[in-house]
Kinemage of the C-alpha trace (Angstrom):
@kinemage 1
@onewidth
@group {chain A} dominant
@subgroup {mainchain}
@vectorlist {calphas} color= white
{ca met a 1} P 0.000 0.000 0.000
{ca lys a 2} L 1.289 3.474 -0.789
{ca arg a 3} L 2.610 5.208 2.244
{ca asn a 4} L 0.829 8.496 1.504
{ca arg a 5} L -2.650 7.014 1.544
{ca arg a 6} L -4.626 8.002 4.574
{ca gly a 7} L -8.332 7.666 5.097
{ca gly a 8} L -11.245 7.611 2.725
{ca arg a 9} L -11.770 9.876 -0.238
{ca val a 10} L -14.918 11.496 1.117
{ca trp a 11} L -13.335 12.495 4.410
{ca arg a 12} L -10.268 13.816 2.641
{ca leu a 13} L -12.333 15.991 0.359
{ca leu a 14} L -14.290 17.323 3.314
{ca ser a 15} L -10.997 18.151 5.012
{ca val a 16} L -9.756 20.032 1.951
{ca leu a 17} L -12.972 22.020 1.705
{ca ala a 18} L -12.934 22.764 5.429
{ca ala a 19} L -9.348 23.971 5.220
{ca leu a 20} L -10.218 26.219 2.319
{ca ala a 21} L -13.139 27.656 4.270
{ca leu a 22} L -10.818 28.445 7.203
{ca val a 23} L -8.363 30.190 4.895
{ca val a 24} L -11.129 32.334 3.450
{ca ala a 25} L -12.467 33.171 6.899
{ca ala a 26} L -9.017 34.063 8.214
{ca cys a 27} L -7.835 36.068 5.220
{ca gly a 28} L -11.021 37.692 3.976
{ca asp a 29} L -12.879 40.715 5.272
{ca asp a 30} L -16.422 42.067 5.264
{ca thr a 31} L -15.856 43.816 1.931
{ca gly a 32} L -14.520 40.712 0.179
{ca gly a 33} L -11.126 42.383 -0.319
{ca gly a 34} L -8.952 39.365 0.472
{ca asp a 35} L -6.155 38.106 -1.747
{ca gly a 36} L -8.143 35.016 -2.847
{ca gly a 37} L -7.397 31.320 -2.505
{ca gly a 38} L -4.891 28.968 -4.052
{ca val a 39} L -4.803 27.157 -7.375
{ca leu a 40} L -7.021 24.304 -6.242
{ca glu a 41} L -9.666 26.621 -4.814
{ca glu a 42} L -9.693 28.707 -7.996
{ca leu a 43} L -10.125 25.597 -10.135
{ca gln a 44} L -12.922 24.333 -7.905
{ca glu a 45} L -14.702 27.662 -8.041
{ca ser a 46} L -14.546 27.807 -11.848
{ca gly a 47} L -15.121 24.073 -12.331
{ca thr a 48} L -12.860 24.218 -15.399
{ca ile a 49} L -9.262 23.125 -15.957
{ca thr a 50} L -6.879 23.280 -18.911
{ca val a 51} L -4.517 20.332 -19.251
{ca gly a 52} L -1.414 19.959 -21.374
{ca val a 53} L -1.195 16.987 -23.770
{ca ala a 54} L 1.298 16.101 -26.496
{ca gly a 55} L -1.149 14.749 -29.058
{ca glu a 56} L 0.196 11.229 -28.510
{ca ala a 57} L -2.349 8.443 -28.696
{ca pro a 58} L -3.171 6.523 -26.594
{ca tyr a 59} L -1.645 8.584 -23.754
{ca gly a 60} L -3.113 12.062 -24.166
{ca phe a 61} L -4.587 13.727 -27.256
{ca val a 62} L -7.593 15.540 -28.709
{ca asp a 63} L -9.810 13.306 -30.820
{ca glu a 64} L -11.502 14.103 -34.137
{ca asn a 65} L -14.513 15.493 -32.274
{ca gly a 66} L -12.380 17.911 -30.283
{ca asn a 67} L -12.651 15.939 -27.038
{ca val a 68} L -9.717 15.352 -24.695
{ca ala a 69} L -8.909 11.650 -24.946
{ca gly a 70} L -6.391 9.033 -23.861
{ca ala a 71} L -5.478 7.221 -20.673
{ca ala a 72} L -3.955 10.149 -18.794
{ca pro a 73} L -6.910 12.514 -19.355
{ca ala a 74} L -9.329 9.684 -18.480
{ca val a 75} L -7.645 9.174 -15.108
{ca ala a 76} L -7.353 12.914 -14.537
{ca gln a 77} L -11.044 13.420 -15.339
{ca ala a 78} L -12.080 10.805 -12.784
{ca val a 79} L -9.904 12.394 -10.101
{ca leu a 80} L -10.835 15.979 -10.918
{ca glu a 81} L -14.551 15.232 -10.819
{ca glu a 82} L -14.097 14.025 -7.244
{ca leu a 83} L -12.439 17.380 -6.521
{ca gly a 84} L -15.364 19.285 -8.046
{ca ile a 85} L -13.647 20.163 -11.333
{ca thr a 86} L -15.823 18.815 -14.134
{ca asp a 87} L -14.910 20.693 -17.330
{ca met a 88} L -11.599 19.687 -18.962
{ca gln a 89} L -10.058 21.650 -21.829
{ca ala a 90} L -6.764 20.741 -23.512
{ca glu a 91} L -3.768 22.573 -24.896
{ca val a 92} L -1.840 20.437 -27.409
{ca val a 93} L 1.916 21.094 -27.569
{ca glu a 94} L 5.045 19.201 -28.575
{ca phe a 95} L 6.141 16.788 -25.861
{ca gly a 96} L 9.289 18.783 -25.188
{ca ala a 97} L 7.193 21.911 -24.535
{ca leu a 98} L 4.976 20.380 -21.839
{ca ile a 99} L 7.062 21.313 -18.804
{ca gly a 100} L 7.833 24.791 -20.143
{ca gly a 101} L 4.174 25.313 -20.963
{ca leu a 102} L 3.138 24.351 -17.443
{ca gln a 103} L 5.736 26.671 -15.947
{ca ala a 104} L 4.567 29.488 -18.213
{ca gly a 105} L 0.966 29.053 -17.036
{ca asn a 106} L -0.364 27.911 -20.408
{ca phe a 107} L -2.208 25.063 -18.674
{ca asp a 108} L -2.897 23.931 -15.120
{ca met a 109} L -1.460 20.410 -15.190
{ca ile a 110} L 0.144 17.896 -17.533
{ca thr a 111} L -1.874 14.803 -18.462
{ca ala a 112} L 0.309 13.202 -21.129
{ca gly a 113} L 1.520 9.984 -19.543
{ca met a 114} L 4.867 11.673 -18.846
{ca tyr a 115} L 7.516 9.399 -17.352
{ca ile a 116} L 8.546 10.318 -13.815
{ca asn a 117} L 12.294 10.750 -13.276
{ca asp a 118} L 14.569 12.811 -11.065
{ca asp a 119} L 15.527 15.325 -13.781
{ca arg a 120} L 11.900 16.234 -14.422
{ca ala a 121} L 11.135 16.164 -10.699
{ca gln a 122} L 13.601 19.029 -10.262
{ca glu a 123} L 11.350 21.186 -12.434
{ca ile a 124} L 7.767 20.159 -11.608
{ca leu a 125} L 5.758 18.120 -9.125
{ca phe a 126} L 4.455 14.664 -10.048
{ca ser a 127} L 1.594 12.530 -8.890
{ca asp a 128} L 2.411 8.938 -8.093
{ca pro a 129} L 2.485 6.798 -11.260
{ca asp a 130} L -0.613 5.197 -12.764
{ca tyr a 131} L 1.097 2.928 -15.314
{ca cys a 132} L 4.463 1.331 -16.145
{ca ile a 133} L 5.525 0.074 -19.577
{ca gln a 134} L 8.448 -1.111 -21.681
{ca asp a 135} L 9.982 0.400 -24.815
{ca ser a 136} L 10.074 -0.782 -28.421
{ca met a 137} L 11.179 0.403 -31.862
{ca leu a 138} L 9.441 0.672 -35.191
{ca val a 139} L 11.542 -0.857 -37.986
{ca glu a 140} L 11.073 -1.878 -41.582
{ca glu a 141} L 9.272 -5.187 -41.938
{ca gly a 142} L 11.774 -8.025 -41.631
{ca asn a 143} L 14.001 -5.931 -39.328
{ca pro a 144} L 16.883 -5.626 -41.840
{ca phe a 145} L 19.365 -4.308 -39.260
{ca gly a 146} L 18.540 -7.043 -36.738
{ca leu a 147} L 17.758 -4.556 -33.971
{ca thr a 148} L 16.566 -5.771 -30.563
{ca asp a 149} L 17.056 -2.793 -28.217
{ca tyr a 150} L 18.983 0.477 -27.900
{ca pro a 151} L 22.486 -1.050 -27.562
{ca ser a 152} L 21.932 -3.120 -30.690
{ca val a 153} L 21.654 0.092 -32.753
{ca ala a 154} L 25.261 0.933 -31.875
{ca asp a 155} L 26.383 -2.337 -33.467
{ca thr a 156} L 24.987 -1.243 -36.861
{ca asp a 157} L 24.910 1.920 -38.951
{ca ala a 158} L 21.150 2.324 -38.479
{ca val a 159} L 19.844 5.824 -37.719
{ca leu a 160} L 17.468 6.018 -34.752
{ca ala a 161} L 14.746 8.657 -34.431
{ca val a 162} L 14.067 10.112 -30.968
{ca ala a 163} L 11.671 12.862 -29.867
{ca ser a 164} L 12.894 15.986 -28.095
{ca gly a 165} L 11.849 16.309 -24.481
{ca thr a 166} L 11.210 12.576 -24.080
{ca val a 167} L 13.448 10.132 -22.244
{ca asn a 168} L 14.493 8.486 -25.511
{ca pro a 169} L 17.437 10.766 -26.371
{ca asp a 170} L 19.012 9.861 -23.023
{ca tyr a 171} L 18.277 6.179 -23.539
{ca ala a 172} L 20.044 6.306 -26.896
{ca val a 173} L 23.121 8.055 -25.502
{ca trp a 174} L 23.325 5.789 -22.461
{ca ala a 175} L 23.209 2.776 -24.774
{ca gly a 176} L 26.329 4.018 -26.538
{ca ile a 177} L 24.712 4.940 -29.858
{ca pro a 178} L 27.001 7.383 -31.710
{ca glu a 179} L 25.700 10.936 -32.098
{ca glu a 180} L 25.643 10.661 -35.877
{ca gln a 181} L 23.200 7.731 -35.603
{ca ile a 182} L 20.690 9.658 -33.477
{ca glu a 183} L 18.198 11.930 -35.242
{ca glu a 184} L 16.134 14.142 -32.934
{ca phe a 185} L 12.665 15.373 -33.889
{ca ala a 186} L 10.451 18.025 -32.287
{ca gly a 187} L 7.243 15.986 -32.371
{ca ile a 188} L 6.215 12.383 -31.854
{ca glu a 189} L 4.600 12.089 -35.280
{ca asp a 190} L 7.577 13.705 -37.026
{ca gln a 191} L 9.600 10.574 -36.285
{ca tyr a 192} L 7.111 8.306 -38.007
{ca asp a 193} L 6.914 10.606 -41.026
{ca ala a 194} L 10.706 10.358 -41.227
{ca ile a 195} L 10.851 6.568 -41.214
{ca ala a 196} L 8.054 6.404 -43.779
{ca ala a 197} L 10.120 8.715 -45.997
{ca gly a 198} L 13.262 6.620 -45.508
{ca arg a 199} L 15.177 9.325 -43.590
{ca val a 200} L 15.705 7.120 -40.506
{ca asp a 201} L 15.873 3.368 -39.943
{ca ala a 202} L 14.112 3.020 -36.575
{ca val a 203} L 11.848 4.996 -34.264
{ca ser a 204} L 11.986 4.635 -30.484
{ca gly a 205} L 9.098 4.920 -28.042
{ca thr a 206} L 6.876 2.994 -25.695
{ca ile a 207} L 5.574 -0.335 -26.980
{ca leu a 208} L 2.034 1.024 -27.163
{ca thr a 209} L 2.856 4.044 -29.329
{ca val a 210} L 5.200 2.018 -31.537
{ca gln a 211} L 2.723 -0.847 -31.926
{ca ala a 212} L -0.100 1.547 -32.803
{ca his a 213} L 1.992 2.973 -35.632
{ca ala a 214} L 3.108 -0.478 -36.784
{ca asp a 215} L -0.553 -1.450 -37.069
{ca ala a 216} L -1.325 1.677 -39.075
{ca met a 217} L 1.693 1.736 -41.392
{ca asp a 218} L 2.256 -0.768 -44.188
{ca gly a 219} L 5.705 -2.331 -44.358
{ca phe a 220} L 6.734 -1.748 -40.757
{ca glu a 221} L 6.764 -3.772 -37.547
{ca ala a 222} L 7.311 -3.248 -33.826
{ca leu a 223} L 10.171 -4.959 -32.010
{ca glu a 224} L 9.413 -7.111 -29.000
{ca pro a 225} L 9.230 -4.837 -25.917
{ca phe a 226} L 12.414 -4.368 -23.911
{ca asp a 227} L 13.735 -2.468 -20.902
{ca pro a 228} L 16.027 0.474 -21.630
{ca val a 229} L 19.129 0.851 -19.452
{ca asp a 230} L 20.651 3.826 -17.673
{ca glu a 231} L 24.216 5.117 -17.897
{ca asn a 232} L 25.331 2.336 -15.547
{ca gly a 233} L 23.689 -0.386 -17.602
{ca asp a 234} L 20.892 -0.947 -15.083
{ca pro a 235} L 17.324 -1.558 -16.348
{ca ile a 236} L 14.975 1.432 -16.200
{ca leu a 237} L 11.363 1.101 -15.108
{ca gly a 238} L 9.347 3.550 -17.196
{ca cys a 239} L 6.316 4.763 -15.245
{ca gly a 240} L 4.123 7.762 -15.998
{ca gly a 241} L 2.103 10.197 -13.951
{ca his a 242} L 0.619 13.705 -13.974
{ca gly a 243} L 2.545 16.971 -13.629
{ca phe a 244} L 1.852 20.027 -11.444
{ca leu a 245} L 3.372 23.235 -10.117
{ca asp a 246} L 1.173 23.728 -7.056
{ca leu a 247} L 1.831 21.448 -4.071
{ca glu a 248} L -1.641 21.678 -2.551
{ca phe a 249} L -3.244 20.780 -5.878
{ca arg a 250} L -0.807 17.946 -6.435
{ca asn a 251} L -1.429 16.490 -2.972
{ca ala a 252} L -5.215 16.656 -3.289
{ca phe a 253} L -5.070 15.049 -6.738
{ca asn a 254} L -2.647 12.371 -5.556
{ca asp a 255} L -4.730 11.446 -2.516
{ca val a 256} L -7.870 10.951 -4.604
{ca met a 257} L -5.968 9.050 -7.295
{ca asn a 258} L -4.513 6.707 -4.665
{ca asp a 259} L -8.005 6.028 -3.348
{ca leu a 260} L -9.264 5.319 -6.860
{ca gln a 261} L -6.365 2.932 -7.341
{ca glu a 262} L -7.399 1.073 -4.207
{ca glu a 263} L -10.875 0.768 -5.691
{ca gly a 264} L -9.476 -0.429 -9.032
{ca val a 265} L -10.928 2.531 -10.935
{ca val a 266} L -7.576 3.862 -12.146
{ca gln a 267} L -6.395 0.452 -13.327
{ca glu a 268} L -9.590 -0.038 -15.321
{ca leu a 269} L -9.301 3.380 -16.997
{ca val a 270} L -5.613 2.964 -17.782
{ca asn a 271} L -5.861 -0.531 -19.208
{ca glu a 272} L -9.011 0.227 -21.188
{ca asn a 273} L -7.491 3.322 -22.795
{ca leu a 274} L -3.922 2.106 -23.253
{ca thr a 275} L -4.263 -1.537 -24.227
{ca glu a 276} L -8.008 -2.175 -24.497
{ca gly a 277} L -7.504 -4.633 -21.650
{ca ala a 278} L -5.003 -6.802 -23.535
{ca ile a 279} L -2.092 -6.003 -21.186
{ca asp a 280} L -2.217 -4.895 -17.561
{ca val a 281} L 0.139 -1.921 -17.494
{ca ala a 282} L -1.530 -0.345 -14.449
{ca ala a 283} L -0.873 -3.047 -11.845
{ca pro a 284} L 2.915 -2.465 -11.623
{ca ala a 285} L 2.311 1.174 -10.655
{ca val a 286} L -0.196 0.634 -7.855
{ca asp a 287} L 2.307 0.399 -4.999
{ca leu a 288} L 4.881 2.836 -6.412
{ca thr a 289} L 5.387 6.461 -5.366
{ca val a 290} L 7.302 9.416 -6.772
{ca his a 291} L 10.054 8.655 -4.267
{ca asp a 292} L 10.432 5.119 -5.608
{ca leu a 293} L 11.034 6.446 -9.125
{ca thr a 294} L 13.237 9.447 -8.335
{ca gly a 295} L 15.034 8.678 -5.103
{ca cys a 296} L 14.109 12.161 -3.876
{ca glu a 297} L 13.117 12.383 -0.228
{ca glu a 298} L 10.732 15.245 -0.982
{ca val a 299} L 7.864 15.449 -3.484
{ca gln a 300} L 10.045 17.667 -5.659
{ca cys a 301} L 13.769 16.980 -5.992
{ca pro a 302} L 15.975 19.849 -4.873
{ca pro a 303} L 17.919 21.167 -7.904
{ca gly a 304} L 21.204 19.392 -8.472
{ca glu a 305} L 20.288 16.053 -6.902
């Protein structure tokens, strides 16, 4: 059980609302001239939130009808409704612009299935993870270079596509792939356009994104999923969560999400939206926390750790 779970969801929400009421009573005056509440209170009062997504199916995107879709928004919607925030709008940006966009105030939280790691945790706050998954690569049908994982690329002259702002550029470097064999692209879809045009030989990503493109593109296949390794050669567990700037908002969201995980709601939403129930990618995340994935003693890593 996650160490930060405490009590039932209903009582926790009542506590949050009671605390907000005390803040208003203490800080306000008869003329209503107080400084106002925090981020969470403002979102609850408006009932509307803007989330940042990277347009990457099945993690977080806007569908053809203009609705926010994907596993991360589905989980976020369930949690936010419990917090009294029922209207979700989305801002679609390149993956590498998500953290900067959050910091600039372009949206209120990130719901893009972003992997949790200590570098990112020095810049923003994360919820606990709601899924964990392995990597794969898209290659030409028949796998002409005989690729199996990141290190295998270094043994060939294949050119690997990676997306800026994702973990994949680091994975490629840590695997010893020469710089001239790594081609970096601004957007997720740009990589797949490049391999279709013959400009690169492989595209890296999570097994779900890679497999979805393999299914949609003639003449290409997805490699069997594998674990990337860090600079020391140790396997990396890739687990994603939701990103925040405000600690109170993050804590309230995290508490409700943990409760929904205990009820199995999160797992159902994640698996339904990510794998259509074919693979359970939510179970490995249930007992993990931000600390487990970053090594930081605090919710946010102090800079330089």
